[in-house]
N, C-alpha and C positions, 0 to 999 in steps of 0.2 A: 747586468747581473752575472755575466760570465766571469767577471773578475773575483767573485765571491766563492770561496770554497770552505765547506764545513766538514770537519773530520772528527771522529770519536776515537780516543785511544783507551786501551785497556791493559792494566797490569794486575796480575794475581800475586800478591805477596804472601808471606807465611802467616798472616793474621787478618787480612782484609782484601777486598776487591776494590781497585781504584779505577775510576773512569773520568776522563775529561773530554768535554765537547768544546772544540775551539774553532775559530773562524779566521781564515786568511782573507783579508780584503785589501787589494792592491799589495802594498808591501808590509802591511801591519797585521799583527796577530793578536786576537782577543779571545779570552776564555769566556765561554757562554755558560758552562755548567760544570761543576765538580761533584762527583758522587764517591763516597767511601762507605762500603758495606762490610761490617765485621763478619768474618767467617773463619772457623778453625777447620780448614780442609787441606792444608798444605804444610808439610814439614819442609826442612831445607832441601830434601832430595826426593820426596815422594808425595803424591797426591793421595790423601788418606780418606777423603769423602767426596766422590765425584758428584753425587746428588746435591749435597749441600753447596758445593762450589757452583754448580750449574744454576741453582736457585739464587745464589748471591749475584751472579753475573746478570741474570734476568732481572733481578730487582734493581740493580744499578741502572740498567738500560731503560727500564720502565720509568723509574723516577726522573731520569734525565729527559726522557721523551715527553713526559707529562708537563714538565716545566717549560720545555721549548715549543710545545704544541705540535710536535712531529715525531714519529716513531724513529728510534735509533735502529738502523738496518744493518750497518756494516761498521767494523772496528779495525783499527790497527793494533795488533797484539804484540806484547813483548813477553819473552820467555826467560826463565832464569839461566844464567851462564853456567849450567851444570855440565861437567864433562866436556867442556869446550875444546875444540880442536880447529886450528887454522891451517888451511891448505893453500899455499901461494901458487898461482899459475900465471904464466906469461903467454899471451896469445897475440899473434900477428895477423892482421886482416888486410888484404889488398883493397885499395879504394878504386872501384871499377866504374864509377859514374863518369859521364862524358866530360864534365867540368872538373873532375878530380877533387870535389869538395866532400869533406867528411860529414856524414849524416848520422842521426840517432840510430838508424837501422844498422850502420856499420858497427856501432858500439854494441848494439843488441846481438849482432852476429858473434862478436868476441865473447860476450857473456854466455851465450848459448853454447859456444864451443867449450868454454871453461867448465860448464856444468856437467859435461860428459865425464869428468874425473870421477873415479869410483870412490864411494864413501862407505866406511865400515857399517855393518848391519846394525850396530847398537847406536849409531849416530844418525842425525837428520840434518840435511843442508838447510840452514836457517837464512843465511844472507849471502849474496854475491856482491862484494864491494869492489868497485873499480878504484884502485889506489893511485895509479899513475898512468899517464898517457905519454907516449914517446913518438915524436915525428922528426925525421931527419936527424936523429941523435939527440934531440932536445926534449927533455922530460918536463912534464908539468902536471900539477894536480887538477888543473882546470879542464872542464869538459871541452874538447876541441871541435865542437859542432860548427860547421861553416868554414873551417880552415882547409887550405889546399894541401894535398899530400898524395903520394902514390901508395903508401903503406902506413898503417897505424898499428902500433904495438901497445897493448894494454896489460898492465900488471894488475891482477885480480886476486883478491883473497876470498876463498870459499870458507865461510865460517859455519862450523857444524856444532851441534849440541846434543844433549841426551835425547834419543829418539822417543823413548816412552813418555818422558815428561812433555816434550813438545806436542806429540800426537794427542796426548790426553787433554792438554790445555785447549788445543784447537777443537777437539771433540766436545768438551764441555761448553765452549763458546758457541759452537754451532747448535748444540742441543738447547741452548738458551735463546735460540732464534736469531742469532747474529751471524753474518757472513764475515769471514776474516779477509780483509783487503791485503794485508801484508804482515810479515813477522820480522821482529828484530830482537837481538839480545838486549837484556836490561842494561848491561854495562855499556854497550854501544850507544844506547839511547841516552844514558847519563852523559857520555862524552860529547854527544851532539848538543845537548841542552847547555852544557857548561863551556862549549867551544874548546874542548881539551885536545882535539886532534891538531888544531893549529898550534897549541902550546907545545905539543910533543914533537914537533919538527926539529927543534934545537935541543931539547932535553927530555928525559923520561918523565912520564906522568903516571902515578900509581893511584888508581881509584879504589876506595874502600866504601862499598855500598852496604851499610850496616842496617839490618832489619831486626826483627824480634828474635829469630832463632838462628840467624846465620849472617856472616859478613862475606860478601863477594869481592874478591880482589881482581882487578883488571889492570894489566900493564900496557901502556901506550908508548910507542917509540917510533920516531921518524914518520909520524903522521898516520900510523896504522895500529890496530889492536893486535897485540902480539900473543897474549895468553891470558887465561882466567882460571881462577880456582875458588871454590866455595868452602868456607871454613864454618863449621857448625857452632858458632858463638856469636851472640848478638845482644841487643839492648835488653831483651827479656831475661837473658842469663845474668846480666849485671844487676837487674832488678829483683831477681829471685830471692836473695837474702832478706829483702823487706817482707816478702810473703811468708817466709819461714820464721823469721824472728818476731815480726809484729802482726802477722795475720792480715796484712793489707791485701786487697784484691790485686791480681796481676795487672789489670788495666790501670788501676790507680798507681801501682808501683812503677810501671813504665813511665807514666806521666810525670811522676816525681823525679825520676832519673833524667828525663829529657829536659824538664823546665825548672826544677828546683835544686838540683845537685850542682854545687859550685866546686869546680876543680882548679880554678885559677885564682881564687880569692881566699882570704882568711875567713873561715866559717865562723858564724856567731851563734852560740848556743841559745841566745835570747830570741832569735828569730824563728818563729814557728812556720813550718812548711805544710803541715797536714794535721787535721783534727778529724777523728772518726769515732763512731760508736761501737763499742765492743761489749755485747751482752748487757747493755744498759749503762755501761761505764764510758765516760768521755776520755779518750786517749789522745795524746799529742806527740808530735814528732818535730824536732827542731833541726836546724841545718847541721849541727855538729853530729847528732845521732844518725842522720841520713848519710853523711860523709863517712863516718866510722863504719857503718853497716855495709856499704857497697864498695868502698875504696879497694878492698882486696880483689874483688871481681874486676874492677877497672884496671888494676895493675896486671891481672892475669890476661885480660884482653890485649893490653898494650904489649906485654911481653910476647904474647902469641903472634901478634902482627909483626913485630920486629923480627921474630924468628923466621916466619914465613917469607918475609921480604928482605932478609939480610943480604943475599947475593945481589938483588936488584939495587939496593941502596949503595952497595959497594962498587957497582958497575959504573957509576958516574952521577952527575947532577940529576936529582930526582925530586919532583914535587908531589906531595901526597894530598889527595882530596878526599875528605870524609863527607859522605852524603847518605841518602836514605834516612831512616828515622834517627840514626846515630848522629847525623849532621845537625840535629837540634840540641845536642848536649853541649853545655857551656864549659869550655876549657879543656875538652877532651883532646882537641888539636894541639894545645900547648903541652899537655902531658906527653903525648906521643912524639911531638917534635923534640923534646928534651931527651927522650929515650932513644929515638932513631937518629938524632943529629942531622935532621933535614927539615926543609920547610913543609909545614902541614897546615892546610886550610880547610875550614868547613865550607860546604857549598849549599846555599839556600837560593832557590830561584827567585828572580825579581819580578816575574810576570804578575800583574795584578790579578788576584783571584787564585793564584797558585803558589803563594809564598810560604811553602813548607818543604823542607828537605825530602820528606817522604814522597813528594810528587815529582821529583827530578826526572826519573825515568819515563814516567807517563807524559811529561811535557816534551822530553827529548824525542819521543816517537813522532811528533808533528814534524820536526825538522829533518829527521832521518827519512821520513816518507816524502817530504817536500823535495828533498835533494834528488830523489830518484825520478821525479816526474819528467824532467827534460829528456831522459832516456826512455823511460817506460811509457810516457805519454798517456797515463791514466787520466780519466776525466770524471770518475765517480765521486760522489759525495757520500757521507755516512748516513744522511737523513734524506727524507723526501723534501726536496727544496721548495716545491710548490706549496706544500702544506706549511712549511716553516715560514715562508714569506707571507702567506695568508695570515698566520698567527701573529705576526709582528707588524702587519700593514695597518696604516691609519687611513686608508682611502675611504673606508666605509664611514668613518667619522667626518672626513672632509666633505662627503656628499650630503651630510646633514649638519649644517652649521648651527651653532648654539643661538638661541633666541636672545641675543644681547642688543643693547642700544646701538652699538657700533654697526652690527650687521643690519639692523633696521634702517639706519641712516644710509648705508651703502645701497640698500634696495630702493630708496627713494630716487637716487640718481640713475640707477639702472632702469627704473620705470620711466623716467622723464625722457630718456634717449630713444624710447620706442616710438 
């Protein structure tokens, strides 16, 4: 059972709390439970209702725990990439062991030394990322534990984010009865889930994590996260004209934009996409009306993204990845590709049970945390493993075989041998 690890990840978006409980068994990853709890407690840059947010986090943990038969005790948390700042540091560590072999402790020593760098008062150190290891002038991204050397040089990125946002999210999580195992930026988690760091070694990768009220832009280059910015414009803003013009609820309007709006095909006015009751009158909305209503907002979002990313797109070959709730929109990538003149793809996770673009960051937390284990050496799980194994064990059933003809027949032979 030592090979089984169960972790819970937590993301607070601008309209809901997302939690995934997943299991690593040998080399495989399986989702055990997904919880999404709606809550209006976070704008793009401010937590507006800490009590509501705490209650939503507690509800997600409680529902997941009841399903699994074991309480969720610890979570891996991601925070928005608000006011992000990267501080690159290079640290050299002498290898002092008798055999001259690099150990995890040597890398920890380098990391601890890097964390002594001073951080501005309005920022909090969120992550310490070992980007590159150099031995005898040869650089590699692979962790060199077990290799022989007299000195190890480590290039480390200290990733900082908004102090108030990070501390408040951690506080709400702890008030909900959960211990925070580790913290990562949401954009960093997206990059881990979609394996974008590997893609960015040879060309730039631009992440657009589009949620209800904001779009977070993250630029990856040469295998590292370079910079992030949060733009207050999201799926909810594109859907807002439907609320104003037709009186559709915001939740329904967002769903229509995500799953019924066609941006890459010729719309058909004969195809209905929504029927609702308005003061006793049945009202209908077709594809053409939907497109006409929200297309100006789509164009506004596309123009804004091209404006923000213009210098990046001109700097060299760049691939754009749209994910978050906006990754569910059909054809948005094609519209942006034509305007930006570069490759644009939507990213939707392929993991069974988590095939929704909105869950990308929450899934990426598993891989971000798992990659740290060889250095950190953590052995904690997010749940009480003994209770979990008891809840899924069939031993009690095996001790009481069913009263079937086959079992009776077997008992005759067992009795004859005595």
